[in-house]
C-alpha positions in Angstrom: -118.9 117.0 88.4 -117.6 113.1 89.1 -116.1 112.8 85.6 -114.1 116.2 86.1 -112.6 114.8 89.5 -111.5 111.6 88.0 -109.9 113.9 84.9 -108.1 115.9 87.5 -106.9 113.0 89.9 -105.7 111.2 86.5 -103.7 114.5 85.4 -102.2 114.5 89.1 -101.1 111.0 88.8 -99.7 111.4 85.3 -97.7 114.5 86.8 -96.3 112.5 89.4 -95.5 109.6 87.4 -93.4 112.3 84.9 -91.7 113.8 87.9 -90.8 110.2 89.0 -89.4 109.6 85.5 -87.6 112.9 85.4 -85.8 112.2 88.6 -85.0 108.8 87.4 -83.1 110.2 84.4 -81.4 112.7 86.3 -80.0 110.3 88.8 -78.7 108.0 85.7 -77.4 111.0 83.4 -73.9 110.9 85.2 -73.6 107.1 84.6 -74.8 107.7 80.9 -72.2 110.6 80.2 -69.4 108.4 81.9 -70.6 105.6 79.5 -70.6 107.7 76.2 -67.2 109.4 77.0 -65.3 106.3 78.3 -66.7 103.5 76.5 -69.0 104.4 73.5 -66.7 107.2 72.0 -63.3 104.9 72.4 -65.4 102.1 70.5 -66.6 104.0 67.7 -63.3 105.9 67.3 -61.4 102.6 67.3 -63.1 101.6 64.0 -62.1 104.9 62.7 -58.7 104.8 63.8 -58.5 101.3 62.2 -59.0 103.1 58.8 -56.0 105.1 59.1 -52.0 104.5 59.1 -52.1 106.8 62.4 -49.1 106.8 65.0 -51.7 108.9 67.6 -49.6 111.9 67.0 -50.7 114.7 64.6 -53.6 114.5 62.0 -55.1 111.4 60.7 -54.4 112.0 56.6 -53.2 108.7 55.5 -56.3 106.6 54.7 -55.5 102.9 54.3 -59.2 101.3 54.5 -59.1 97.7 55.2 -55.1 97.4 54.9 -54.5 97.6 58.7 -57.0 94.4 58.9 -55.5 92.5 56.3 -51.9 93.2 57.9 -53.4 91.7 61.2 -54.7 88.6 59.5 -51.2 88.0 58.1 -49.1 88.8 61.0 -47.7 85.2 62.6 -47.2 87.4 65.8 -50.8 88.2 66.0 -52.2 84.4 65.3 -49.2 83.5 68.6 -50.9 85.6 70.8 -54.5 84.5 69.6 -53.3 81.1 70.5 -51.9 82.1 73.9 -55.1 84.0 74.6 -57.2 81.0 74.0 -54.7 78.5 75.8 -54.8 80.7 78.9 -58.6 80.8 78.8 -59.1 77.3 78.3 -56.6 76.6 81.4 -58.2 78.9 83.3 -61.8 78.1 82.7 -60.9 74.4 83.1 -59.4 74.3 86.3 -61.5 77.4 87.9 -65.2 76.0 87.1 -65.0 72.7 88.7 -62.9 73.4 91.4 -65.0 76.5 92.3 -68.1 74.0 92.1 -66.5 71.6 94.3 -65.7 74.3 96.9 -69.1 76.0 96.5 -70.7 72.6 97.6 -68.4 72.0 100.7 -69.1 75.7 101.7 -72.6 75.1 101.4 -73.1 72.8 103.9 -75.2 73.9 106.9 -73.0 71.7 109.0 -69.6 73.0 108.2 -68.2 75.5 110.7 -66.7 78.6 110.0 -68.1 78.8 106.4 -68.3 82.7 106.5 -64.7 83.0 107.4 -63.4 80.4 104.4 -65.9 82.4 102.0 -64.1 85.4 102.9 -60.5 84.0 102.7 -61.3 82.7 99.1 -62.6 85.9 98.0 -59.7 88.3 99.0 -57.6 87.5 95.9 -60.6 88.5 94.0 -60.3 92.2 95.6 -56.7 92.3 95.3 -55.1 94.6 92.2 -54.2 92.5 89.6 -50.8 94.0 89.0 -50.0 93.9 92.7 -50.6 90.0 92.5 -48.5 89.8 89.3 -45.5 91.6 91.0 -45.7 89.3 93.7 -46.1 86.0 91.9 -43.3 87.2 89.9 -41.0 86.9 93.1 -42.8 84.0 94.1 -41.9 82.0 90.7 -38.4 83.8 90.7 -35.3 81.6 89.8 -33.4 82.0 92.9 -34.8 82.9 96.2 -38.3 82.4 94.8 -40.8 80.6 97.3 -41.8 78.0 94.9 -38.2 77.0 94.2 -37.2 77.4 97.6 -40.0 75.0 98.8 -39.3 72.4 96.1 -35.6 72.3 96.9 -36.1 72.1 100.8 -38.2 68.9 100.4 -35.7 67.5 97.8 -38.0 67.3 95.3 -35.5 69.3 92.8 -31.7 69.7 92.8 -31.5 73.2 90.5 -34.2 76.2 90.7 -36.5 75.6 87.9 -36.6 78.7 85.5 -40.4 79.0 85.9 -40.9 82.5 84.0 -37.8 81.7 81.4 -39.5 78.5 79.8 -42.7 79.1 77.6 -44.6 76.4 78.6 -43.8 76.7 82.3 -44.5 80.5 82.1 -47.9 79.9 80.4 -48.7 77.4 83.3 -47.6 79.9 86.0 -50.0 82.5 84.6 -52.9 79.9 84.3 -52.3 79.0 88.0 -52.3 82.5 89.2 -55.0 83.7 87.1 -57.2 80.7 88.3 -56.5 81.4 91.8 -57.1 85.1 91.6 -60.5 84.8 90.5 -61.5 81.4 92.2 -63.2 83.1 94.8 -65.6 85.0 92.3 -66.7 81.6 90.6 -67.0 80.1 94.0 -69.7 82.8 94.7 -71.5 82.3 91.6 -71.7 78.7 92.2 -72.9 79.4 96.0 -75.6 81.7 94.5 -76.8 78.7 92.2 -76.8 76.4 94.8 -78.7 78.5 97.4 -81.5 79.0 95.0 -82.5 75.5 94.8 -85.4 74.7 97.1 -84.6 72.2 99.8 -87.8 70.5 99.4 -86.5 69.0 96.2 -83.8 67.3 98.1 -86.1 66.3 101.1 -88.8 64.7 98.3 -85.8 62.8 96.6 -84.4 61.3 100.0 -88.1 60.4 100.7 -88.0 58.4 97.5 -85.1 56.5 98.7 -82.3 58.4 96.7 -78.6 58.7 98.5 -76.6 62.0 98.2 -74.9 61.3 94.9 -78.4 60.7 93.2 -79.8 63.8 94.5 -76.5 65.7 93.3 -76.7 63.9 90.0 -80.5 64.3 89.3 -81.4 67.4 91.2 -78.3 69.7 91.7 -76.8 69.4 88.4 -79.9 69.9 86.0 -80.9 72.8 88.2 -77.7 74.3 88.3 -76.9 74.0 84.4 -78.6 77.5 83.4 -76.6 79.4 86.1 -73.5 77.3 85.1 -73.9 78.4 81.4 -73.9 82.1 82.6 -70.8 81.5 84.7 -69.4 79.8 81.7 -69.8 82.7 79.3 -68.6 85.3 81.9 -65.6 83.2 82.8 -64.7 82.9 79.0 -65.0 86.4 78.2 -63.0 87.8 81.1 -60.5 85.2 80.7 -59.7 86.2 76.9 -59.2 89.8 78.1 -56.3 89.1 80.3 -53.4 91.8 80.3 -52.1 93.2 83.6 -51.4 89.8 85.0 -49.4 88.9 81.8 -47.9 92.5 81.5 -46.5 92.3 85.2 -45.7 88.6 85.5 -43.9 87.9 82.2 -44.3 90.6 79.7 -45.1 88.4 77.2 -41.8 86.6 77.5 -39.7 84.5 77.2 -39.9 86.1 73.6 -43.4 85.9 72.7 -44.0 82.7 74.4 -46.9 84.3 76.6 -47.9 87.3 74.5 -51.9 87.5 74.7 -53.8 89.7 72.3 -54.4 92.4 74.7 -50.6 92.7 75.2 -50.2 92.6 71.5 -52.4 95.5 71.0 -50.7 97.4 73.8 -47.5 96.9 72.5 -48.3 98.5 68.8 -50.6 101.1 70.5 -48.4 102.6 73.1 -45.0 100.8 73.4 -44.1 101.4 69.7 -42.6 99.0 67.2 -39.4 98.4 65.7 -39.7 101.8 63.8 -40.2 103.4 67.3 -43.3 104.8 66.4 -46.8 103.8 67.9 -49.2 102.4 65.5 -52.5 103.5 66.7 -54.4 102.3 63.5 -53.1 99.0 63.5 -53.5 98.6 67.2 -57.0 99.5 66.6 -57.4 97.1 63.7 -56.2 93.9 65.9 -58.6 95.3 68.5 -61.3 95.0 66.2 -60.6 91.8 64.7 -60.2 90.0 68.5 -63.3 91.8 69.5 -65.2 90.3 66.5 -64.2 86.8 67.4 -65.2 87.5 71.0 -68.5 88.6 70.1 -69.3 85.7 67.6 -68.2 83.5 71.0 -70.5 85.5 73.2 -73.4 85.0 71.0 -72.8 81.3 70.8 -72.6 80.8 74.5 -75.5 83.1 74.8 -77.5 80.8 72.8 -76.4 77.8 74.8 -77.6 79.9 78.1 -81.1 80.5 76.4 -81.5 77.1 75.4 -80.7 75.8 79.1 -83.2 78.1 80.5 -85.8 77.2 78.3 -84.9 73.5 78.9 -85.5 74.6 82.5 -88.7 76.2 81.8 
């Protein structure tokens, strides 16, 4: 009798567990469908498109194999866009990460008044549409009636307006500055989360041992921030390499191709058409796959660094 009751009880528990799992799968099913339709399917089809000389119109009947990838690797404009993507990434990551860490340390101070207000203020650009930011900043850096030139001329720092977006080097620096400002708040929040995860007892212990604030920062804060810092670095690098809307709105890759990045290069071939007047979806897909492989290698490398950092902390 007792064994039968236990069996019945186990069966009812199993049924309840299966019912919970069933509802869990039902709730995640819409997201899985969206992922399959809008992420997985386009990724798979881009590999197929890259094997064809196809404009995106009509049937795919001209198989070219790896010819598109070969042409991408031989195109100087692709390598120019490749270089610009990495210049933008290095500039934004190099500016954002250290400055966001400094601001996070300042705003993590419990004695500072208005911390919540400043955190919200710095985070506002993150939730602002990038295309809108690019349109506004295009006017800010305008040659005439632009805010930057107007302020510099008002204080007598320059005599004539600077052509910020018509000079390749200056245009890239303008993009780096705006991109860094746009995502600064997100990196600051990441650093804040890392700082707040460090127990206060550790700081109290090192103070008892006679350490000053700089020594506490050097021997406690920095080592414990290294794992989350590696994750922030990984996210920042990958996100910065995929800049598109800001460049499209602010400079459209100009002047010439001085600020064209890989995502804009792919867009130009896939949707805008080439000198022949027809899009080249197959070629654009090959360029996307080529660049995606490079980012994949970078992600794997940085992921290995994150793992080693976590192992050292453990």
